[in-house]
N, C-alpha and C positions, 0 to 999 in steps of 0.2 A: 181450115186450120183453126184449132181451138186455142185462141191467143191467150185467154185467161189461164188455161191449164199450163201452157208454156211458161207464162210469167210466174205462176205459182211454183213451178219446179225450180225456178231461180237460175242465175247465171251458172255456166259450166263449160265443159269442153266444146259444146256445139251451140252455145247461146250467150249473147252479150247484150246488155241494155245500155242505151245512150239517151240522155235527156235531149241533147241536140248535138250536131256535128260542129265542132269548133276548130280543132287542130287536125289538119290533114295527115301529118306524120303519125299521129296517135291512132287514127282510124285505119290507116294503111297497115299498121302492125297487126291490128285485129283481123283484118281481111286476109292478110298473108298467112297468119297463124291458122285460120280456118282452112284456107286453100291447101296448105302444107299438111293438114291433118285429114279429117274425114268430112270437111265442110262444116257449115254452121250458119246460124241466122243472127243478124243484127236487128234488134228492135229499137227503132228511134222514136222517142216520145215516151220512154219509160225510164223512171229513175232507178238507181242502183238497188233500192229497197223494194222494187216492183210496183211502185205507185205509177198509175197511168196518167201522164201529163198531157199527152197528145203533142202533135207538132203544129207550129204556127203556119208553116208553108212547106207542104210535102215536096213541092217542086224545087225549092231552095235546098232542102236536105238531100234530094236526089242529085242535084247538081254538085253539091259538096262531095257526096259519096263517089260519084262518077269521076270527079277530078282526082280524088285520092286513088281510085282504082286504076286510072290511066296514067297519071303523072308520078305517083308515089309508089307504085307496085311494078315489079319487073319479074317475069312477064306480066303483061296487063291482066287484070282480073275483070270479069264481066258479071257483076251481080244482077240477080233477077229481083225486080221490085214488086211489092204488093202493098196496097193501102187497105188497112183494116179499120173499119168503123166500130168503135166500142165506147159505150157510155158517152155518146155525143162527142167523142174525140177521135182523131185519126192517129193511128200508129203506123209508121212506115216500116215495112219488113224488107230487109235486104238479104236475100238468100245467096250465100257464097258456096258454090259446089266444091267438092274435093277435086283438086286439079290433077290433070295427067301431064302437066309440065313442071313438076316439082324439081328443084325448090324454087319458091317465089321469094323475092327480096323486097324489103320495104326501105324507102329512103328516110334516113334518120335526120335529126336536127344537126348532126355533125357533118352532113353532106355525104355520108357513106351509106352503102347499101348493105343491109343485114338480113339474115334469115331468122324468122320467128316461128315458133311452134306453140300449140295450145297446151297448157298444163293446168288442169282444173278450170278455174275461171280467169286465168291470166294468160297473156301473150308473152312468152319468154324467149330470150335469145337462144338460138340453137347452137349446140357445140359443133366443132369441126367434124366430129364423128357422125352426128345426126345429119349434117349437111351432106356429107359424103354418102351416107345411106340413102338419103332422098334422091341424090343425083343418080346413083347406080341402080336404085330400085326401078327406075323408069326404063332401063334398057333390057332387052330380051336375051342378053348373052349368058345369063346365069352366072353362078359362082363355082369355080372349081377349087375345092379345099384339099390341100395336101396336109395331112395331120402330122406335122413335125413334132419335135420335142416341145416346142413352145405351146402348141395347141393342146397337147397331152397334159402339160404341166398346168395350164389354165383350167382344163376340165377336171383334173384331179383336185385342184384347189377348191373348185366349186362343188365338188362332192362333199367336202368337209365344211365349207363356209357357205353362207346364204348368198353372198354378193361380193363384187369386186369393183374397185374404181380404176380409172386409167392409171393413176399414180401407183396404186398397189400392183397392177399388172406389170408396169414398167420396172418396178423394184423386184417383183417375183422372177421375171425373166432376164433381168439385167440387160434390158434393151432401152433404147431411146423412146421418147413419147411417140414419134412418128411411126416407128415400127410397131409399137403397141397399138396405136390407133388403127393401123392397117389390119392387124390381126382381129381386133374387135369388129371392125366394119365387115370383114369377110364372114365372120361367125354370126353376126346379126343378120346379114343378107341371106345366109344359108339356113336361117331358122334355128341355129344352135343356141344363140344367146338372145336375150330380150334387153332392150335399153330402157332404163327408167330415168326420166328427167323430172326433177323437182326445182323449185325456185332457188334452192340452196346448193344442190349438188346433182351429179349424174352418176349412176352406178349400173352394173350389169349383172344379170342373173341367168342361170341355165333355163332354157325354154321348157 
C-alpha cells in the first residue's frame, strides 16, 4: 500500500483521516458510511490536511475502533487493521469492506440508530428512500415494475428536465410522499433512476 500516495489524494468517498479516535459515535458514523457504500479506509495518525502525525499507541486506537465497530454499529462491522511505518511514525489503517448486510446503522448521541452514507468526504444521514434502496438491494427477488400513468408522467418530466426531487414528484403526481417514495425506490432498484445525495439535498435523474 502506497500510503503517501493515498494521503496525497486526500479525503474522499473511500478515505478518511483521523488524528486520533476520541468519540466512538463519530467514528461509527464513518465506518457505517463506508460499509453502506463501496468500502473505505480510515487512516489514524493523519491530520485533516494530510500531515502524518503517527499514533501514540496503535493498540489503544485499535481498541477504540473495535469498540465503535461492535457497540456503535449495527450490524457489527469487522475492520481489517494494518500498521504502516512511515517517516519513523506509525499510521494505523482500518480497512472497512463494502458490506453485504446493508444497511448498517450507527448509534448517535441521541441514543437512536441512524443510517449514514458517504458523500464526497463526509458521512451524511441517509434519506428514507436510500435506506429502503439499501435494504431491498440485498434481496434477490428483483423488482417488477408496472408502468402506470405515474411512472410515465415521471419519465416524461425527466425527458424535459434534468432532475426531480421527492417534493416535486409528489406535486407532479398529486400523491403523498410515501407513494412518491415507493415509486422512486422501485425505479432506482430497477436501474431507471439514479439517486444523487448531497449535504444539502437529494434529487433523482434518469439513468
